[in-house]
N, C-alpha and C positions, 0 to 999 in steps of 0.2 A: 377382249379383256372383260367387258361388262358381263357378258354371258358366262364367262368362266367363273367370275366371282359369284354371280347369281347361282350357278350350278353347285359350287362348293358350299354355299350357305344352305341351299336346299338339301344337299346330301347330309350335312351335319345336323340338319333339323329333323331328320327322319325319326328319331326317338320321340320328338314332340308330335309328329304326324301320327305315330302309332298310339300315343296317349290320347290324342284327339279322337281317333277312331274308337278307342275303347270307351272314352267318355260318352260319345254319341251312342254307342251300342247299349249303354245303360237304359236308354229309352227306345232305341230302335236296334235290336240285335242284328238286323240285316246288314248293318255296317261292317260286321265281321265276316260276312259271306263273300266269297270270290275275291279275297284280298290279293291273290296272285295276279288277277287281271289288272290291278292297279300298278303292277310292276311289269306289265307287258307279257304275262304268261297266260295264254288262252288255250284251254283244252279242246274247244270245238274246232273242227276243220273250217277253213275259210273258203267260201265260194270263189270260183275262178274270176267272175266279172262282178265287181262290187263298187258301189258308190257309198261314200261315208258321210254321215251327217252327225255333228256333235250337238247335243241338246242337254244342257247341264242337269236340270231338275224338272219338276212338275210343270211349271209355267211354260218353259221353253218347249217341252215335249208336246204339250197340248197345242201351243201356238204353231208348232211345226206341222201339224196334221195336214193342212192343205198342201204344203210343199212335199210331204211324204207321199201323199196320194198322187200328186202330179208327177213326181219323179218315177214312181212305180209304173205309171201309165206311159211316160215318155221313154222309159228304158225297160221294156218287157223282158229283155234277156239278161238283166242285171238283178242282183240282190241289193238291198239297201241296209247298211249297217248304221244303227243308232248307238252312239256312245253317251254315257251319263256319268255324273259324279255322285249322285245320291240314290239311296234305295227307293225313295218315293218317285224319283224320276224314272228309275228302272221299272217300277211297278206300273207307272202310267204308260211307259213304252210297251209293257206286256199287254196292256189292254189294246193298244194299236196293233200288235201282232195278231191278237185274236180277231181283230176286225179285218186286217188286210192280208193275213196269211203268211206262209213260211218264207216268202221272199224278203220279208222284213225280219232282221235279226238284231241282236243287241249285245253290248258288252260295256264294261266300265272303261273310261278313258284312263290311260296310264298316267301316273304322276309325271311331272315335267322334269324327268331325269333322262339324260341322253340314252342310256342303255335300255330303259323301259320303252322310250319312244321308238328306238330303232327296232326293238322286238315287235312292237305294234305294227309298224309298216312292213316289216319282213313277213309277218304272219298274214295280214289281211290284204296287202298290196292293192289298196283302193285306186281306182282310175282317177278319181277326183274327190276332194274333201271339202265339206262345207261346215264352217264354224258359225253357230248362231249367236248373234248379238255382239258381245264384246269378250269373246274368249281368246285372249292373246297369251299364248304360252310359248315363250321364245325357243326352248329346246324342241318342242313339238313341231313348230313351224320350220325350224332349221332341219330337223330330221325329214320332214316332208320333202323339202327341197333336195336333200341328199338322195332320197329314194325316188325322185322324179314324180311325186304326187302334187299336182297343182291344187292350191288351197284358195278358197273364196271365203271372205267374211261377209255373211249375208244377214239381212234384217239388222244391220249394224246400227248401234246407237252409242253415243258418248255424251254424257251430261257435262255441263260446265264444271261441276264439282269433280267428276272423274278426270276431265281434261287436266285440271290443276294437279291431280295426283300423278298422272302419267308423265307430265312435264318434268317431274323430279327424277324420272328414270329414262330420259330420252336416249342415252347411249345403249340401253337395253331394248327399248320398245321400237325405236325407229328402224333398226335393221330388220326386226321381225316383220313389221308392217310392209316394208319394201320387198319382202320375199313373197308376199301374197300375190296371186294372179289377178285379183280384183276385189273390190269392196262394193257391196250394195247397201247403201245407207238408207235409213228410214226417212230422214228429212234433210233439207239443205243445211240446217244448222249442224246436224250430226256429221254431214259430209265435210263441212268447213272445219269442225273441230278435229276430225280424224286426219284431215290433210295437214293441219298444224303440227301434229305429232309424227308425221312421216308417211301416212298412207298415200299410195298412188293408185291410178286407175279407179278413182272413186266415182260412183254414179248414184243418183237418188232414185230409188225404186218404190218407196212407200213402205208401209208396215204390213208384213204378212199376217199379223193378227187380225186385220180387217177381213181376210179371206176365210177365216174360221166360221163355219156355219154351225150354229148350235144344233145338237142332235135332236131330231124330232121326238124321240122317245123321252129325252130329258125334259123337253118343253112340255110334253104331255104329262109327265110326272109332276112337274111344277103346277100344272093346271089342276091335277087331282088334289095336291096339297092346298092350293088356293080355295078350292071348293070345300075341303074339309075345315078350313079355318073360318068359313062363313063370312060374315060382313065385318069382321074385326080389321082395324087398320094393321097392316103388316110392314114392319120395319125390317131391313136387312143390314147387318154390319158384316161386310164381306172381306175375307182375306185379312183379318185383323192381325196386328203384330203385338209383341209383348209390351205391356203397359198401356196399350190403346184400349183394351177391353174395359179396364176400370173407368177410363174417361167416358167411354161411350155408354156403359151401363149407368153410370151416375147421371149423365145427361138425359138418358132415356127415362130414368125415374123422375127427373125434374120436369120434363116437358111432354111426355107421352100421356095420352088419355088412359084411364084405367083399363079399358078393354083392349088396348094395343098389345100386339105380340111382337117380340124381338127375335128374329132369326139371327143367331150369332155363330159365324163360321170362321174360326181361326185359320190363319194361313198354314200353320205347321201342325201336323197330326200329333206330334209328341207333346203338344201343349193342351190337348183336349181336356185331360183330367184337371190340370191346373186351372183352366178357365171355368170348368164346372164348379170347382171349389170356390173360385172367386165369386161366381154368381150366388153361391150359398151364403157368402158373407154379407150380401146385400139383402138377404131375406126375401129373395124372389123365387117363386115356384119355377122349377126347371124340369124340362124333359129333354131327352137326348134322341137324336135321329136314330142312333144305333139301337135304341130300345124297341123300335118297330111300332110305336104307338103314337098316334097323332096327339098334339097338345089339346087338352080340354080347356074349358073356359077359365079355369083358375090359373093356367100356365101363362107366365109372363115371358119366359125365355125358352126357346127351342134351340138347343145346341146342335149345330151342324157338324157332328163328328163322323162325317163320311167323306169318301174320296170320289172325285169324278162326277159330282152332282151339282156343281156350281150353276150350270144353266137352269136347273130345276129351282134352285133358290132364287135366282133372278126372276124367273117366270112367276114364282109364287108371291113375290114382294110388290108392295106399292111404291117403294122408294129404297135406295141403297145408300148407306154411308160407306164410302170406299176406304178400306183399310190401308195402312201404310202412309196415309196422307195427313194424319193428325199429329204425328210425331215424325222426326226427320229420318224416315226410312226411304223416302223417294216415291212412294205410292205404288199401288198395284194396278193391274190392267183394267181400265174402265171400258175397253173396247168390247169385251165379252158382254158386259152389262148392257151396253148400247145395242148390241146385236139381238139381245133378248127383249129389247124394248123397255128396259127398266130405267127410270130417271135416276140421275147420279148426283150425290153431294160429295164434294171433296174438301179437304183442308188445304193448308198452305204448302205442303211438301209433296210436290208432284214431279220432281226433276227426272225420275225414271221414264216418265211418259209425258214430258213437257208439251210437245207439239200436239199430241193427240188430245190432251186435256184442254189446252187453249182452244183447239178447234171445236171440241164438244161444247165448251162453254159458249163460244161465239155463235153456234147454231141453236142454242137453247136446249141441248140435251143434258147439260150438267150445270151446276152452280158451285162456286167456290165460297167457302166460309172461313172465318178466322180460326176457329177451333172446333172441338167436338161439341161443346155446349151450344155454340152458334149454329152448328149443323143440325143438332137435335131440335133447336127452336124453329129452324127453317123447315125441317121435316114435318113438325107438328102443324105449322102454318099451311104448308102445301097440302097436307092431308085433309085440310078443311076446304080446299079449293080444287075440286076434282077437274074443272075445266083446264086449269093450268097443268095439272098432272098428266092429263090426256095429251095436251100439246107437247109436253116434255117427252112423253113416251113416243109420240110420232116423230119428233125431232131426233130422238135417239136412233130409231130404226133407219131414218133417212141418212143420218150421219154415218152409220156403220156401212151402209150400202154404197155411199158416194166415194169411199176411199179404197175400193177393192182393186185388185190387179197386180199387186206386188209378187204374188206367187208365179204368175205367168212370165213376168219379166225376169224373175230369178232363174226359172227353168231355161229360158232363152239364153241367159248368161252362161249357165252350165254348158249348154250345147256349143256356144261360141268358144268357150275355153277348150273344150274337148276337140272341136274341129281345128282350132289353131295348133294344138299339140300334134294332131295327126298330120297337119300340113308340114310341121317342122320335121 
């Protein structure tokens, strides 16, 4: 009954869904591309042997690269289908197709309507499906069971805040979780919270993001940028969210030395122009990465309006203020910063990466501050103490290397599930 009511509401909400697509298309016209796929209508033929991996957007797609590489190696006679929900995720997936070849294909995930989900499984017939992180779509999961596709929730996480939200919909969520063939949680706390709302066969595998190796060419690019910047102190505000930029820019003005350079990289590309305009209101000289010119000595802010270059920004910076942590967004991924050896400062809001953040702080790779102003003051102080920065940089690298292995455990789980299905 709960899923019936949910489906009915989703069906009648479709006009709002179309309006949302149109609204988003004002800034990203790609939202209106391939709309048929969102209803389970796929023009391309499906390979006969297929593994399916759902990665919502940019962050999940990048984080999944070690798993994608490992699955392609483990199943050389299979194609791997990536599904996304956003154009930027699809664009990032396109970069991976260019890197790993035609065995990697992509499409949009259908909306969670029974007919659309049924068409998806009828068309692609995946041997097994993997949902990254916390992608729980009741009709999708039910349709997978109907079509005989085992589903795994991998790299799974559930914050305390999300737990409270899901507990309000247990009659809908619990049956979906119990239809999963297995759950690979990032941490013991994630596993416990997922079990509370009904997940079974839950194991703790760690975070796949630790297995991401920054591309050597991106690190080299960051080294070139660093050399071009000269001896200037270089601050990085990475993956910032709406309203955070104003806090960080104002704090930078208050605490940075006059020769300091701020690399400002918003999380969402549709906000690049708005952030550039914001910098202008603060009377700071701005240049944009897309302009193809390095900042000169008068430039105070270099806007990172590019995609896929975050490792380069980390490599070029002396220290990073991690976006999403200074307002209640839950934080962005600090693991990539650590892998690049960049010391990290975070605010109070890190519930999306709670365990990773606490572990980074405990080993000296990161520090937590009360707000953006306190973080800027701490950045200014650390930039005067290079010995401490070097120690934080080394701790960051050691932290990222010590937590590897989730990818191999996940691939082993996929094989276990496939073997058990063959035995049945």
